[in-house]
N, CA, C and O atoms as a CHARMM CRD file, in Angstrom:
* protein
*
  388
    1    1 UNK  N    139.31900  87.63000  66.94300 PROA 1      0.00000
    2    1 UNK  CA   140.11900  87.75300  65.73700 PROA 1      0.00000
    3    1 UNK  C    139.20200  88.12100  64.56800 PROA 1      0.00000
    4    1 UNK  O    138.21200  87.43600  64.31400 PROA 1      0.00000
    5    2 UNK  N    139.52600  89.18200  63.87500 PROA 2      0.00000
    6    2 UNK  CA   138.77600  89.59000  62.69400 PROA 2      0.00000
    7    2 UNK  C    139.46200  89.00300  61.46800 PROA 2      0.00000
    8    2 UNK  O    140.68100  89.09100  61.31900 PROA 2      0.00000
    9    3 UNK  N    138.66100  88.40600  60.59700 PROA 3      0.00000
   10    3 UNK  CA   139.19600  87.77900  59.39300 PROA 3      0.00000
   11    3 UNK  C    138.95600  88.69900  58.20200 PROA 3      0.00000
   12    3 UNK  O    137.84200  89.18100  57.99900 PROA 3      0.00000
   13    4 UNK  N    139.97800  88.93700  57.43300 PROA 4      0.00000
   14    4 UNK  CA   139.88900  89.73100  56.21300 PROA 4      0.00000
   15    4 UNK  C    139.47800  88.78700  55.07800 PROA 4      0.00000
   16    4 UNK  O    140.31900  88.14200  54.45300 PROA 4      0.00000
   17    5 UNK  N    138.16900  88.72100  54.82800 PROA 5      0.00000
   18    5 UNK  CA   137.67500  87.76800  53.83100 PROA 5      0.00000
   19    5 UNK  C    138.14400  88.12300  52.42000 PROA 5      0.00000
   20    5 UNK  O    138.37200  87.23100  51.60400 PROA 5      0.00000
   21    6 UNK  N    138.28800  89.40000  52.12900 PROA 6      0.00000
   22    6 UNK  CA   138.75500  89.78800  50.79100 PROA 6      0.00000
   23    6 UNK  C    140.17600  89.27800  50.56700 PROA 6      0.00000
   24    6 UNK  O    140.50800  88.82300  49.47300 PROA 6      0.00000
   25    7 UNK  N    141.02200  89.35300  51.60900 PROA 7      0.00000
   26    7 UNK  CA   142.37800  88.80500  51.49200 PROA 7      0.00000
   27    7 UNK  C    142.31700  87.29200  51.33400 PROA 7      0.00000
   28    7 UNK  O    143.04600  86.72500  50.52000 PROA 7      0.00000
   29    8 UNK  N    141.46000  86.63800  52.10000 PROA 8      0.00000
   30    8 UNK  CA   141.31300  85.18500  51.95900 PROA 8      0.00000
   31    8 UNK  C    140.87800  84.81000  50.54800 PROA 8      0.00000
   32    8 UNK  O    141.37000  83.83500  49.98200 PROA 8      0.00000
   33    9 UNK  N    139.95500  85.58300  49.98100 PROA 9      0.00000
   34    9 UNK  CA   139.51300  85.32200  48.61100 PROA 9      0.00000
   35    9 UNK  C    140.70100  85.35400  47.65400 PROA 9      0.00000
   36    9 UNK  O    140.85500  84.47200  46.80900 PROA 9      0.00000
   37   10 UNK  N    141.53400  86.37600  47.79700 PROA 10     0.00000
   38   10 UNK  CA   142.70200  86.50800  46.92700 PROA 10     0.00000
   39   10 UNK  C    143.68600  85.35900  47.16800 PROA 10     0.00000
   40   10 UNK  O    144.27400  84.83500  46.22200 PROA 10     0.00000
   41   11 UNK  N    143.86400  84.97200  48.42900 PROA 11     0.00000
   42   11 UNK  CA   144.75000  83.85500  48.75800 PROA 11     0.00000
   43   11 UNK  C    144.24300  82.54700  48.15100 PROA 11     0.00000
   44   11 UNK  O    145.02900  81.73900  47.65600 PROA 11     0.00000
   45   12 UNK  N    142.92700  82.34400  48.19300 PROA 12     0.00000
   46   12 UNK  CA   142.33900  81.13200  47.61800 PROA 12     0.00000
   47   12 UNK  C    142.62300  81.07600  46.12200 PROA 12     0.00000
   48   12 UNK  O    143.03200  80.03700  45.60200 PROA 12     0.00000
   49   13 UNK  N    142.40700  82.19400  45.43000 PROA 13     0.00000
   50   13 UNK  CA   142.64400  82.23000  43.98400 PROA 13     0.00000
   51   13 UNK  C    144.12400  82.01600  43.67600 PROA 13     0.00000
   52   13 UNK  O    144.46200  81.28900  42.74100 PROA 13     0.00000
   53   14 UNK  N    145.00700  82.64100  44.45100 PROA 14     0.00000
   54   14 UNK  CA   146.44400  82.45700  44.21500 PROA 14     0.00000
   55   14 UNK  C    146.83800  80.99200  44.40000 PROA 14     0.00000
   56   14 UNK  O    147.63300  80.46000  43.62500 PROA 14     0.00000
   57   15 UNK  N    146.28600  80.34100  45.41900 PROA 15     0.00000
   58   15 UNK  CA   146.58300  78.92300  45.64500 PROA 15     0.00000
   59   15 UNK  C    146.06400  78.07500  44.48900 PROA 15     0.00000
   60   15 UNK  O    146.73700  77.14400  44.04600 PROA 15     0.00000
   61   16 UNK  N    144.85700  78.40100  43.99600 PROA 16     0.00000
   62   16 UNK  CA   144.31100  77.66400  42.86100 PROA 16     0.00000
   63   16 UNK  C    145.21400  77.82800  41.62900 PROA 16     0.00000
   64   16 UNK  O    145.49800  76.85600  40.92900 PROA 16     0.00000
   65   17 UNK  N    145.66000  79.06100  41.37100 PROA 17     0.00000
   66   17 UNK  CA   146.54300  79.31500  40.23300 PROA 17     0.00000
   67   17 UNK  C    147.84600  78.53600  40.38800 PROA 17     0.00000
   68   17 UNK  O    148.33000  77.91500  39.44100 PROA 17     0.00000
   69   18 UNK  N    148.40600  78.57900  41.59400 PROA 18     0.00000
   70   18 UNK  CA   149.67400  77.89800  41.87300 PROA 18     0.00000
   71   18 UNK  C    149.59200  76.40900  41.56700 PROA 18     0.00000
   72   18 UNK  O    150.56500  75.81100  41.10700 PROA 18     0.00000
   73   19 UNK  N    148.42300  75.80600  41.82400 PROA 19     0.00000
   74   19 UNK  CA   148.26600  74.36200  41.63300 PROA 19     0.00000
   75   19 UNK  C    147.56900  74.00100  40.31700 PROA 19     0.00000
   76   19 UNK  O    147.27200  72.83300  40.06500 PROA 19     0.00000
   77   20 UNK  N    147.31200  75.01100  39.48300 PROA 20     0.00000
   78   20 UNK  CA   146.71800  74.75000  38.18100 PROA 20     0.00000
   79   20 UNK  C    145.22600  74.44400  38.21800 PROA 20     0.00000
   80   20 UNK  O    144.70100  73.81200  37.30200 PROA 20     0.00000
   81   21 UNK  N    144.53000  74.89200  39.28000 PROA 21     0.00000
   82   21 UNK  CA   143.09300  74.65900  39.38600 PROA 21     0.00000
   83   21 UNK  C    142.31500  75.74500  38.66000 PROA 21     0.00000
   84   21 UNK  O    142.86700  76.78800  38.31000 PROA 21     0.00000
   85   22 UNK  N    141.05600  75.50000  38.43900 PROA 22     0.00000
   86   22 UNK  CA   140.15300  76.42900  37.77100 PROA 22     0.00000
   87   22 UNK  C    140.05800  77.75100  38.54900 PROA 22     0.00000
   88   22 UNK  O    139.91700  77.76000  39.77200 PROA 22     0.00000
   89   23 UNK  N    140.13800  78.85400  37.81400 PROA 23     0.00000
   90   23 UNK  CA   139.94900  80.17600  38.43000 PROA 23     0.00000
   91   23 UNK  C    139.02100  81.05800  37.60500 PROA 23     0.00000
   92   23 UNK  O    138.93300  82.26000  37.85200 PROA 23     0.00000
   93   24 UNK  N    138.33100  80.47900  36.62900 PROA 24     0.00000
   94   24 UNK  CA   137.47200  81.29600  35.76400 PROA 24     0.00000
   95   24 UNK  C    136.07500  80.72300  35.55300 PROA 24     0.00000
   96   24 UNK  O    135.13300  81.48800  35.34500 PROA 24     0.00000
   97   25 UNK  N    135.91400  79.42500  35.59800 PROA 25     0.00000
   98   25 UNK  CA   134.64200  78.78000  35.25400 PROA 25     0.00000
   99   25 UNK  C    133.75900  78.66600  36.50000 PROA 25     0.00000
  100   25 UNK  O    133.91500  77.74700  37.30500 PROA 25     0.00000
  101   26 UNK  N    132.83400  79.61100  36.64200 PROA 26     0.00000
  102   26 UNK  CA   131.97200  79.65600  37.83000 PROA 26     0.00000
  103   26 UNK  C    131.08600  78.41700  37.90600 PROA 26     0.00000
  104   26 UNK  O    130.88300  77.86500  38.98700 PROA 26     0.00000
  105   27 UNK  N    130.55800  77.97900  36.76900 PROA 27     0.00000
  106   27 UNK  CA   129.68200  76.79900  36.77500 PROA 27     0.00000
  107   27 UNK  C    130.42700  75.58200  37.34000 PROA 27     0.00000
  108   27 UNK  O    129.87400  74.83600  38.15000 PROA 27     0.00000
  109   28 UNK  N    131.66000  75.38600  36.91900 PROA 28     0.00000
  110   28 UNK  CA   132.46400  74.28000  37.43500 PROA 28     0.00000
  111   28 UNK  C    132.68000  74.42100  38.93700 PROA 28     0.00000
  112   28 UNK  O    132.57100  73.44300  39.67700 PROA 28     0.00000
  113   29 UNK  N    132.98400  75.62600  39.38500 PROA 29     0.00000
  114   29 UNK  CA   133.20700  75.84100  40.81900 PROA 29     0.00000
  115   29 UNK  C    131.93400  75.59300  41.62600 PROA 29     0.00000
  116   29 UNK  O    131.99300  75.05100  42.73000 PROA 29     0.00000
  117   30 UNK  N    130.78600  75.98700  41.08000 PROA 30     0.00000
  118   30 UNK  CA   129.51500  75.72400  41.77500 PROA 30     0.00000
  119   30 UNK  C    129.24300  74.22100  41.86000 PROA 30     0.00000
  120   30 UNK  O    128.75800  73.73300  42.88100 PROA 30     0.00000
  121   31 UNK  N    129.55000  73.50000  40.80500 PROA 31     0.00000
  122   31 UNK  CA   129.38800  72.04600  40.83800 PROA 31     0.00000
  123   31 UNK  C    130.31800  71.41200  41.86600 PROA 31     0.00000
  124   31 UNK  O    129.92400  70.50200  42.59600 PROA 31     0.00000
  125   32 UNK  N    131.54500  71.89700  41.91600 PROA 32     0.00000
  126   32 UNK  CA   132.49300  71.36300  42.89200 PROA 32     0.00000
  127   32 UNK  C    132.08700  71.74200  44.31900 PROA 32     0.00000
  128   32 UNK  O    132.27900  70.96100  45.25000 PROA 32     0.00000
  129   33 UNK  N    131.52300  72.94900  44.48700 PROA 33     0.00000
  130   33 UNK  CA   130.99200  73.35900  45.78900 PROA 33     0.00000
  131   33 UNK  C    129.89800  72.39400  46.23100 PROA 33     0.00000
  132   33 UNK  O    129.84800  71.98400  47.39000 PROA 33     0.00000
  133   34 UNK  N    129.03200  72.04200  45.30000 PROA 34     0.00000
  134   34 UNK  CA   127.96900  71.08000  45.59600 PROA 34     0.00000
  135   34 UNK  C    128.57000  69.76800  46.10600 PROA 34     0.00000
  136   34 UNK  O    128.07300  69.18100  47.06700 PROA 34     0.00000
  137   35 UNK  N    129.62900  69.32300  45.46300 PROA 35     0.00000
  138   35 UNK  CA   130.31500  68.10600  45.90400 PROA 35     0.00000
  139   35 UNK  C    130.87500  68.24100  47.30500 PROA 35     0.00000
  140   35 UNK  O    130.80800  67.30200  48.09800 PROA 35     0.00000
  141   36 UNK  N    131.42900  69.40400  47.61300 PROA 36     0.00000
  142   36 UNK  CA   131.98400  69.63000  48.95300 PROA 36     0.00000
  143   36 UNK  C    130.88300  69.66100  50.00900 PROA 36     0.00000
  144   36 UNK  O    131.06900  69.16000  51.11800 PROA 36     0.00000
  145   37 UNK  N    129.74000  70.24800  49.66600 PROA 37     0.00000
  146   37 UNK  CA   128.61400  70.25400  50.60800 PROA 37     0.00000
  147   37 UNK  C    128.15000  68.82600  50.85200 PROA 37     0.00000
  148   37 UNK  O    127.80200  68.47400  51.97900 PROA 37     0.00000
  149   38 UNK  N    128.13900  68.00200  49.81600 PROA 38     0.00000
  150   38 UNK  CA   127.77300  66.59500  49.98000 PROA 38     0.00000
  151   38 UNK  C    128.77100  65.87700  50.89100 PROA 38     0.00000
  152   38 UNK  O    128.37100  65.08200  51.74100 PROA 38     0.00000
  153   39 UNK  N    130.05700  66.15100  50.72000 PROA 39     0.00000
  154   39 UNK  CA   131.06500  65.54700  51.59500 PROA 39     0.00000
  155   39 UNK  C    130.86100  65.99600  53.04300 PROA 39     0.00000
  156   39 UNK  O    131.04200  65.20400  53.96900 PROA 39     0.00000
  157   40 UNK  N    130.48900  67.24500  53.24000 PROA 40     0.00000
  158   40 UNK  CA   130.17400  67.74500  54.58000 PROA 40     0.00000
  159   40 UNK  C    128.98300  66.98600  55.16200 PROA 40     0.00000
  160   40 UNK  O    129.00300  66.57900  56.32400 PROA 40     0.00000
  161   41 UNK  N    127.95500  66.80200  54.35100 PROA 41     0.00000
  162   41 UNK  CA   126.78300  66.06100  54.81300 PROA 41     0.00000
  163   41 UNK  C    127.16700  64.64100  55.23400 PROA 41     0.00000
  164   41 UNK  O    126.72600  64.15800  56.27700 PROA 41     0.00000
  165   42 UNK  N    127.97800  63.98500  54.43000 PROA 42     0.00000
  166   42 UNK  CA   128.38900  62.61000  54.75000 PROA 42     0.00000
  167   42 UNK  C    129.21500  62.57200  56.03500 PROA 42     0.00000
  168   42 UNK  O    129.04600  61.66100  56.84500 PROA 42     0.00000
  169   43 UNK  N    130.09400  63.53100  56.23100 PROA 43     0.00000
  170   43 UNK  CA   130.88600  63.58900  57.46400 PROA 43     0.00000
  171   43 UNK  C    129.96800  63.80400  58.66000 PROA 43     0.00000
  172   43 UNK  O    130.15200  63.18300  59.70700 PROA 43     0.00000
  173   44 UNK  N    128.98500  64.67800  58.50700 PROA 44     0.00000
  174   44 UNK  CA   128.02900  64.93200  59.59400 PROA 44     0.00000
  175   44 UNK  C    127.21700  63.67400  59.88000 PROA 44     0.00000
  176   44 UNK  O    127.00800  63.31000  61.03700 PROA 44     0.00000
  177   45 UNK  N    126.76600  63.01700  58.82500 PROA 45     0.00000
  178   45 UNK  CA   125.95400  61.80000  58.98500 PROA 45     0.00000
  179   45 UNK  C    126.72700  60.73200  59.75900 PROA 45     0.00000
  180   45 UNK  O    126.15000  59.99600  60.56000 PROA 45     0.00000
  181   46 UNK  N    128.02800  60.65400  59.51600 PROA 46     0.00000
  182   46 UNK  CA   128.87700  59.66700  60.18100 PROA 46     0.00000
  183   46 UNK  C    129.39700  60.16600  61.52900 PROA 46     0.00000
  184   46 UNK  O    130.08900  59.43900  62.24300 PROA 46     0.00000
  185   47 UNK  N    129.05600  61.41700  61.87300 PROA 47     0.00000
  186   47 UNK  CA   129.52700  62.05200  63.11200 PROA 47     0.00000
  187   47 UNK  C    131.04700  62.02900  63.22600 PROA 47     0.00000
  188   47 UNK  O    131.59700  61.80100  64.30300 PROA 47     0.00000
  189   48 UNK  N    131.72000  62.26900  62.09900 PROA 48     0.00000
  190   48 UNK  CA   133.17800  62.31300  62.01700 PROA 48     0.00000
  191   48 UNK  C    133.62200  63.75900  62.22800 PROA 48     0.00000
  192   48 UNK  O    133.81100  64.50300  61.26500 PROA 48     0.00000
  193   49 UNK  N    133.78600  64.15500  63.50100 PROA 49     0.00000
  194   49 UNK  CA   134.03400  65.54500  63.88400 PROA 49     0.00000
  195   49 UNK  C    135.23100  66.15800  63.15300 PROA 49     0.00000
  196   49 UNK  O    135.14600  67.28200  62.65900 PROA 49     0.00000
  197   50 UNK  N    136.33300  65.42900  63.08400 PROA 50     0.00000
  198   50 UNK  CA   137.52000  65.97200  62.41500 PROA 50     0.00000
  199   50 UNK  C    137.22500  66.22100  60.93700 PROA 50     0.00000
  200   50 UNK  O    137.58800  67.26500  60.39600 PROA 50     0.00000
  201   51 UNK  N    136.57800  65.27600  60.29500 PROA 51     0.00000
  202   51 UNK  CA   136.25700  65.43100  58.88300 PROA 51     0.00000
  203   51 UNK  C    135.20500  66.51900  58.66700 PROA 51     0.00000
  204   51 UNK  O    135.23800  67.22000  57.65600 PROA 51     0.00000
  205   52 UNK  N    134.27700  66.66300  59.60700 PROA 52     0.00000
  206   52 UNK  CA   133.28000  67.73600  59.51900 PROA 52     0.00000
  207   52 UNK  C    133.99500  69.08500  59.42500 PROA 52     0.00000
  208   52 UNK  O    133.65700  69.90900  58.57600 PROA 52     0.00000
  209   53 UNK  N    134.97000  69.30900  60.28400 PROA 53     0.00000
  210   53 UNK  CA   135.70000  70.58100  60.28400 PROA 53     0.00000
  211   53 UNK  C    136.45400  70.79900  58.97500 PROA 53     0.00000
  212   53 UNK  O    136.47100  71.91000  58.44400 PROA 53     0.00000
  213   54 UNK  N    137.07800  69.73900  58.45200 PROA 54     0.00000
  214   54 UNK  CA   137.77900  69.85700  57.16900 PROA 54     0.00000
  215   54 UNK  C    136.80800  70.19000  56.04400 PROA 54     0.00000
  216   54 UNK  O    137.10000  71.02800  55.19100 PROA 54     0.00000
  217   55 UNK  N    135.66000  69.53700  56.04500 PROA 55     0.00000
  218   55 UNK  CA   134.67800  69.77300  54.98500 PROA 55     0.00000
  219   55 UNK  C    134.04400  71.15600  55.10600 PROA 55     0.00000
  220   55 UNK  O    133.76300  71.79600  54.09200 PROA 55     0.00000
  221   56 UNK  N    133.81400  71.62400  56.33400 PROA 56     0.00000
  222   56 UNK  CA   133.33600  73.00300  56.50900 PROA 56     0.00000
  223   56 UNK  C    134.32900  73.98700  55.89100 PROA 56     0.00000
  224   56 UNK  O    133.94300  74.93600  55.20800 PROA 56     0.00000
  225   57 UNK  N    135.61300  73.74000  56.14500 PROA 57     0.00000
  226   57 UNK  CA   136.65300  74.61300  55.58000 PROA 57     0.00000
  227   57 UNK  C    136.65100  74.53000  54.05800 PROA 57     0.00000
  228   57 UNK  O    136.78900  75.55400  53.38900 PROA 57     0.00000
  229   58 UNK  N    136.49600  73.32800  53.49900 PROA 58     0.00000
  230   58 UNK  CA   136.45900  73.18900  52.04300 PROA 58     0.00000
  231   58 UNK  C    135.29300  73.97000  51.43500 PROA 58     0.00000
  232   58 UNK  O    135.45400  74.63500  50.41200 PROA 58     0.00000
  233   59 UNK  N    134.11900  73.88800  52.06700 PROA 59     0.00000
  234   59 UNK  CA   132.95400  74.63200  51.58500 PROA 59     0.00000
  235   59 UNK  C    133.25900  76.13000  51.60800 PROA 59     0.00000
  236   59 UNK  O    132.97800  76.83800  50.64100 PROA 59     0.00000
  237   60 UNK  N    133.82800  76.60700  52.70400 PROA 60     0.00000
  238   60 UNK  CA   134.15500  78.03200  52.83100 PROA 60     0.00000
  239   60 UNK  C    135.19100  78.44500  51.78100 PROA 60     0.00000
  240   60 UNK  O    135.08500  79.52400  51.19800 PROA 60     0.00000
  241   61 UNK  N    136.17200  77.60800  51.54400 PROA 61     0.00000
  242   61 UNK  CA   137.20400  77.91600  50.55000 PROA 61     0.00000
  243   61 UNK  C    136.58800  78.05600  49.16600 PROA 61     0.00000
  244   61 UNK  O    136.92800  78.97600  48.42300 PROA 61     0.00000
  245   62 UNK  N    135.68600  77.15200  48.82000 PROA 62     0.00000
  246   62 UNK  CA   135.02700  77.26800  47.51800 PROA 62     0.00000
  247   62 UNK  C    134.18300  78.53300  47.43500 PROA 62     0.00000
  248   62 UNK  O    134.17700  79.20300  46.40200 PROA 62     0.00000
  249   63 UNK  N    133.47300  78.86900  48.50500 PROA 63     0.00000
  250   63 UNK  CA   132.68400  80.11000  48.50300 PROA 63     0.00000
  251   63 UNK  C    133.57800  81.33500  48.33400 PROA 63     0.00000
  252   63 UNK  O    133.24700  82.25700  47.58900 PROA 63     0.00000
  253   64 UNK  N    134.70100  81.33800  49.02400 PROA 64     0.00000
  254   64 UNK  CA   135.64100  82.45100  48.89400 PROA 64     0.00000
  255   64 UNK  C    136.17700  82.54800  47.47100 PROA 64     0.00000
  256   64 UNK  O    136.27400  83.64000  46.91200 PROA 64     0.00000
  257   65 UNK  N    136.52100  81.41300  46.89000 PROA 65     0.00000
  258   65 UNK  CA   137.03900  81.40600  45.52700 PROA 65     0.00000
  259   65 UNK  C    136.01000  81.88400  44.51900 PROA 65     0.00000
  260   65 UNK  O    136.32400  82.68600  43.64000 PROA 65     0.00000
  261   66 UNK  N    134.79100  81.39900  44.64100 PROA 66     0.00000
  262   66 UNK  CA   133.72000  81.82000  43.73700 PROA 66     0.00000
  263   66 UNK  C    133.47300  83.32000  43.88500 PROA 66     0.00000
  264   66 UNK  O    133.27900  84.02100  42.89200 PROA 66     0.00000
  265   67 UNK  N    133.48000  83.80700  45.11200 PROA 67     0.00000
  266   67 UNK  CA   133.29100  85.24000  45.34100 PROA 67     0.00000
  267   67 UNK  C    134.37300  86.05900  44.65400 PROA 67     0.00000
  268   67 UNK  O    134.08600  87.10400  44.07100 PROA 67     0.00000
  269   68 UNK  N    135.60300  85.59500  44.72100 PROA 68     0.00000
  270   68 UNK  CA   136.70000  86.32100  44.08100 PROA 68     0.00000
  271   68 UNK  C    136.56300  86.28000  42.56100 PROA 68     0.00000
  272   68 UNK  O    136.78800  87.29100  41.89600 PROA 68     0.00000
  273   69 UNK  N    136.19700  85.12500  42.00400 PROA 69     0.00000
  274   69 UNK  CA   135.99500  85.02400  40.55900 PROA 69     0.00000
  275   69 UNK  C    134.92000  86.00900  40.10500 PROA 69     0.00000
  276   69 UNK  O    135.03600  86.61900  39.04200 PROA 69     0.00000
  277   70 UNK  N    133.87100  86.16000  40.91800 PROA 70     0.00000
  278   70 UNK  CA   132.75600  87.04300  40.57600 PROA 70     0.00000
  279   70 UNK  C    133.00700  88.49800  40.98300 PROA 70     0.00000
  280   70 UNK  O    132.12500  89.34400  40.84100 PROA 70     0.00000
  281   71 UNK  N    134.20900  88.78500  41.48600 PROA 71     0.00000
  282   71 UNK  CA   134.58100  90.12800  41.94500 PROA 71     0.00000
  283   71 UNK  C    133.58900  90.64700  42.98600 PROA 71     0.00000
  284   71 UNK  O    133.13000  91.78800  42.91900 PROA 71     0.00000
  285   72 UNK  N    133.27700  89.79000  43.93700 PROA 72     0.00000
  286   72 UNK  CA   132.35000  90.09500  45.00900 PROA 72     0.00000
  287   72 UNK  C    133.11400  90.02600  46.33200 PROA 72     0.00000
  288   72 UNK  O    134.17500  89.40500  46.40100 PROA 72     0.00000
  289   73 UNK  N    132.59400  90.64500  47.35600 PROA 73     0.00000
  290   73 UNK  CA   133.23100  90.60900  48.67100 PROA 73     0.00000
  291   73 UNK  C    132.33800  89.80100  49.60000 PROA 73     0.00000
  292   73 UNK  O    131.35500  90.32000  50.12900 PROA 73     0.00000
  293   74 UNK  N    132.67800  88.53400  49.80000 PROA 74     0.00000
  294   74 UNK  CA   131.84900  87.63000  50.58200 PROA 74     0.00000
  295   74 UNK  C    131.62600  88.14000  51.99900 PROA 74     0.00000
  296   74 UNK  O    130.51300  88.04500  52.51500 PROA 74     0.00000
  297   75 UNK  N    132.64600  88.67000  52.62900 PROA 75     0.00000
  298   75 UNK  CA   132.50900  89.18300  53.98900 PROA 75     0.00000
  299   75 UNK  C    131.49100  90.30700  54.06300 PROA 75     0.00000
  300   75 UNK  O    130.62100  90.31000  54.93400 PROA 75     0.00000
  301   76 UNK  N    131.60000  91.26300  53.14400 PROA 76     0.00000
  302   76 UNK  CA   130.63700  92.36600  53.09600 PROA 76     0.00000
  303   76 UNK  C    129.22900  91.84900  52.83100 PROA 76     0.00000
  304   76 UNK  O    128.26300  92.30500  53.44200 PROA 76     0.00000
  305   77 UNK  N    129.12400  90.89500  51.91700 PROA 77     0.00000
  306   77 UNK  CA   127.81200  90.34300  51.57600 PROA 77     0.00000
  307   77 UNK  C    127.17600  89.62900  52.76100 PROA 77     0.00000
  308   77 UNK  O    125.96500  89.71800  52.96600 PROA 77     0.00000
  309   78 UNK  N    127.98300  88.92600  53.53600 PROA 78     0.00000
  310   78 UNK  CA   127.46100  88.23000  54.72300 PROA 78     0.00000
  311   78 UNK  C    126.95100  89.24700  55.73700 PROA 78     0.00000
  312   78 UNK  O    125.86300  89.08200  56.28900 PROA 78     0.00000
  313   79 UNK  N    127.72600  90.29200  55.98300 PROA 79     0.00000
  314   79 UNK  CA   127.30900  91.31200  56.95400 PROA 79     0.00000
  315   79 UNK  C    126.00500  91.95800  56.50900 PROA 79     0.00000
  316   79 UNK  O    125.08500  92.11500  57.31200 PROA 79     0.00000
  317   80 UNK  N    125.91600  92.33600  55.22200 PROA 80     0.00000
  318   80 UNK  CA   124.69100  92.96000  54.71000 PROA 80     0.00000
  319   80 UNK  C    123.50000  92.01800  54.84000 PROA 80     0.00000
  320   80 UNK  O    122.41700  92.44700  55.23800 PROA 80     0.00000
  321   81 UNK  N    123.68000  90.75700  54.51400 PROA 81     0.00000
  322   81 UNK  CA   122.58300  89.78900  54.57800 PROA 81     0.00000
  323   81 UNK  C    122.16700  89.52300  56.02700 PROA 81     0.00000
  324   81 UNK  O    120.98100  89.34600  56.30500 PROA 81     0.00000
  325   82 UNK  N    123.11900  89.49300  56.93700 PROA 82     0.00000
  326   82 UNK  CA   122.78600  89.30600  58.35200 PROA 82     0.00000
  327   82 UNK  C    121.96500  90.48100  58.86600 PROA 82     0.00000
  328   82 UNK  O    121.04700  90.29500  59.66400 PROA 82     0.00000
  329   83 UNK  N    122.29200  91.69500  58.41000 PROA 83     0.00000
  330   83 UNK  CA   121.51100  92.87400  58.80700 PROA 83     0.00000
  331   83 UNK  C    120.07800  92.76600  58.28400 PROA 83     0.00000
  332   83 UNK  O    119.13100  93.09700  58.99700 PROA 83     0.00000
  333   84 UNK  N    119.91800  92.30900  57.05600 PROA 84     0.00000
  334   84 UNK  CA   118.58200  92.09600  56.48800 PROA 84     0.00000
  335   84 UNK  C    117.83500  91.03300  57.28700 PROA 84     0.00000
  336   84 UNK  O    116.67500  91.22400  57.65600 PROA 84     0.00000
  337   85 UNK  N    118.50300  89.91800  57.55200 PROA 85     0.00000
  338   85 UNK  CA   117.86400  88.81600  58.28600 PROA 85     0.00000
  339   85 UNK  C    117.47100  89.22600  59.69600 PROA 85     0.00000
  340   85 UNK  O    116.44800  88.77900  60.21600 PROA 85     0.00000
  341   86 UNK  N    118.28400  90.07700  60.31700 PROA 86     0.00000
  342   86 UNK  CA   117.99600  90.53400  61.68100 PROA 86     0.00000
  343   86 UNK  C    116.67200  91.28700  61.73200 PROA 86     0.00000
  344   86 UNK  O    115.95800  91.21800  62.73300 PROA 86     0.00000
  345   87 UNK  N    116.34000  92.00200  60.66300 PROA 87     0.00000
  346   87 UNK  CA   115.12200  92.81000  60.63300 PROA 87     0.00000
  347   87 UNK  C    113.89800  92.01700  60.18000 PROA 87     0.00000
  348   87 UNK  O    112.77200  92.49700  60.31300 PROA 87     0.00000
  349   88 UNK  N    114.09600  90.83500  59.65800 PROA 88     0.00000
  350   88 UNK  CA   112.97500  90.03400  59.18700 PROA 88     0.00000
  351   88 UNK  C    112.17900  89.47600  60.35000 PROA 88     0.00000
  352   88 UNK  O    112.71100  89.24700  61.43700 PROA 88     0.00000
  353   89 UNK  N    110.90800  89.26600  60.10600 PROA 89     0.00000
  354   89 UNK  CA   110.02800  88.69100  61.11000 PROA 89     0.00000
  355   89 UNK  C    109.77600  87.23100  60.73700 PROA 89     0.00000
  356   89 UNK  O    109.39400  86.92200  59.60800 PROA 89     0.00000
  357   90 UNK  N    109.99300  86.35200  61.69300 PROA 90     0.00000
  358   90 UNK  CA   109.79700  84.92500  61.47300 PROA 90     0.00000
  359   90 UNK  C    108.77100  84.40000  62.46600 PROA 90     0.00000
  360   90 UNK  O    108.69800  84.85900  63.60600 PROA 90     0.00000
  361   91 UNK  N    107.98600  83.43900  62.02200 PROA 91     0.00000
  362   91 UNK  CA   107.05900  82.76100  62.91600 PROA 91     0.00000
  363   91 UNK  C    107.28000  81.26300  62.72500 PROA 91     0.00000
  364   91 UNK  O    107.10100  80.72700  61.63200 PROA 91     0.00000
  365   92 UNK  N    107.67200  80.60300  63.81000 PROA 92     0.00000
  366   92 UNK  CA   107.98800  79.17000  63.75500 PROA 92     0.00000
  367   92 UNK  C    109.04700  78.87100  62.69700 PROA 92     0.00000
  368   92 UNK  O    108.96800  77.85600  62.00400 PROA 92     0.00000
  369   93 UNK  N    110.02800  79.74600  62.57500 PROA 93     0.00000
  370   93 UNK  CA   111.12800  79.52900  61.64400 PROA 93     0.00000
  371   93 UNK  C    110.81500  79.84400  60.20100 PROA 93     0.00000
  372   93 UNK  O    111.64000  79.58800  59.32300 PROA 93     0.00000
  373   94 UNK  N    109.64300  80.39400  59.93100 PROA 94     0.00000
  374   94 UNK  CA   109.23500  80.72200  58.56700 PROA 94     0.00000
  375   94 UNK  C    109.09900  82.23200  58.45100 PROA 94     0.00000
  376   94 UNK  O    108.51100  82.88800  59.31000 PROA 94     0.00000
  377   95 UNK  N    109.66100  82.77300  57.36100 PROA 95     0.00000
  378   95 UNK  CA   109.63600  84.21300  57.15400 PROA 95     0.00000
  379   95 UNK  C    108.20100  84.67200  56.93100 PROA 95     0.00000
  380   95 UNK  O    107.48400  84.11900  56.09700 PROA 95     0.00000
  381   96 UNK  N    107.79100  85.68600  57.68200 PROA 96     0.00000
  382   96 UNK  CA   106.45600  86.28400  57.49400 PROA 96     0.00000
  383   96 UNK  C    106.53000  87.26000  56.33700 PROA 96     0.00000
  384   96 UNK  O    107.56900  87.86900  56.08300 PROA 96     0.00000
  385   97 UNK  N    105.43400  87.39800  55.65000 PROA 97     0.00000
  386   97 UNK  CA   105.39300  88.29800  54.49200 PROA 97     0.00000
  387   97 UNK  C    105.00000  89.68300  54.90400 PROA 97     0.00000
  388   97 UNK  O    104.91300  90.57700  54.06200 PROA 97     0.00000
């Protein structure tokens, strides 16, 4: 299944608007993303598999929303970055210069 991330970004913003959530303040969204990553960490630490999946989704939703606010295409950016990473040389997990 191929996911249309640009459509998801728009859906995330529409849902935020529908519920009266922030759709313009990037700093606030980044702070809230940080909170979601912390919740993911806590779920992982507790080995709460169901909650881990929910928190992973929350992190992704915030990333999609931030990308839409910034008029960026997260899916395209991920593909481009993966292509860059594929060509990088690593030794013991550390990027070689």
